[in-house]
N, C-alpha and C positions, 0 to 999 in steps of 0.2 A: 515423747518427750515430758518427762517428771523433774523439776528445780526445787530445789529446799534448803536448809541448813540443818547443821548437826553435831553431835559435839558433847563433853560431857553435861553432863546434871547442871543445871545450875548458871548455864551458860557462860559468858565470860569470851576473854579474844582464844578461848579454846576451840570456839566453834566455825565451822569450816560451810562453806554453798556446796552444793551437789549438783550435777549431773545424771540422770540414768536415763537411758534409753536401748534400743535394741543392741547395742555394744556392748554393755555396762553398764558400771558406776565409775563416773568422770569427777577427782574433788578438785573443785575451781581456785586455779592459784591466786592468792593473798598477794601481797607487796611488799611484805615483812613479812617472819615466822609468830609476830607478836600481834598481827592483827586479827580482831575480830571480822568475818567475811559471811555476808549472807545474801541470797539467790530469793526475789521478789516474785518476777514475773518473767514468762517465759514468751517469746513470738509463736505467730501461730503456725506454721513450717519448723518450730526449734530448731532454727541458726542461732539464735539470740538470743541471752539470758541478761536481764537486768539487776543491780542490787545495790547494795553499799559495802564499805571498810569504814573499820575504827579502829583508829589508832589506841596504841597505850596510851596517849599524851589528851584519844578525848575528839580529835582532830575526823571529820567522816566525809569523807570523802563516796563518788558514783562510782559504780563498777560495771561494765559490761561484759561481757563473756559473747566472742562468736566461735560454729562449730568450724573454721579455716583456719580459726587460730587469729585471723586480721583485729586488727585496732582499728576503734574509730569507726569510719565509712566510707566508700569510695564514693566517686562525684564527677562529673563528666565523663560518665560513660556509658556508652565505648568510644575511645580512641578512633584514629586514623588507622585504618589499619597498615602496619609496616610493611619488611619486605620480605618478613616471615609470613604473610598471610590472615595472619592476627592480630590485632590493636594490642600496643605498651598498654600494661597495667601498674598503677601505685600503690600499692598495701603497707600498712603498717603494723608495726608487730612491738616487741621490745614491752615499753610502759609508758603510761602519761603521766607521769609523777616526777613534777622539776627536778626533785630533790637527788631521782636517783639517775636522773643522765644518763639515759641507755633506751631512746626511741629510737627506733630502726624500719631506714625509709629503705623499700625492695622494690625495685623497678623489674616487672616481672613478663616475660614474652616479648622482648629483644630480639636483633639480629644479634648470632655472634659477635664478642668481641667489639662493641661500640661504646665508644668515648661516650660517659655521660656524665650528664648535669642537674643537679638536684635544688629546683625552686621553694621558696617559701614564700606566702604571702597570711593574710587575715582575715584572706575570702573566695569563694570564688565567683564567676561572674558566666553571661552566657558564651562559649566557645569562638574565640576569632581568631584571625590569619597570623601567625608568629615569623617576621622576617619573612624569610626564605623558606621555610619548613614547610613540606607538606602537612604534618600536622598543624594541631588547634590551640591557642596556649587560654587556660581558664582561672587564675587566677587573677585575681581584682587588687586593686590599686595596688601601689609600687609596691614590689616584691624582688627579695634577697636571694643571694645565689652562695652555694658552698664552695667555697672555691679556695679552701682555705687547703695548706698542704696533707697532700692524702686524699680531700673527700673530693675530687673531680675521679668518679670513679670508671669501670670497666666490668663492658656485662658477660667478658668471657667465653668459654662453650659452649656453656647450658641460657645463654641469652639472657642472663641475673644479673643487676646491677644491686647492692648493695652499700650503706651508709648509716654509722651509727651517729647521731646528734646528741650535743648535751645542752639542752629547754635552759640551761641557766648560760648560753654564749652560743647563742644567735646572728646571725651577720647583718649589719644594716641593710632596711631601715626597720626590719624584729627583730631590736636588737634586746626591747625589755618585756618579758614574759612572765604575765603572772597568773595565780591560782585565777582560773577559770576563764582564759582565752582559750579560744578557739581558733587555731589555726591549719592554714590547706598547703598540700604539695602536689608537684609535677615535676614529673623528669624527662627534659629533652635529652633527645642522644642521636647521634650520627648514621648515616643510611646508604646505603646503596638500590636505588629504588625504580628505575635501573642505574641512573650514573647516580654521582655523587650528590645527598640530599641530608635532612634530618627528621625526625620526629618526637609526639611528643607523649608519652600514657595520659592515662584517666587523671585524677588527680585522688588526691586522700584529706580528710579533715579528719580533726579530733582536739575534744575540749582537754586541756593539763589541767595539774590541781597540783 
């Protein structure tokens, strides 16, 4: 895997980061069309590229691209397996830019049609029992829950529950988000394994800007 930066002579906001591997050439997304984006390093296995973006106003943000399409990092994995026989996972998508308001929480590998509730905190800790759930909770400190209108989700036939959240409007006590903050998320879901119970996914962490 090769990563780099290409664009018009003289550089400027037209520069774009790219990934080049056996599958071909991929232009890595920018947060907005007016940004300068550069790719600086690639991990040994080629799965992650790190770089930076600079907006037209001069603001500089770190940037990470993963071949899986996931944002941030997975933590507390693997979780306890649910009734599907595999552990649920919490993946992050969208963007980690506060002003965009489009961070996506995606709980995957869940039982079908399971009610799903997302939690948020500022850190992760050693996984520990959670009420009467079969799963383990690993968010540290005081956590918030996304229980607003339409925020309690269902995993549907495919076992995937997804919620898009606005980083400028988070539940108490994680209600004030500032650039540079790190956030941690985890999903709780109902299950039947074999009787009525619940479980939790792994966690996902991300730094926001």
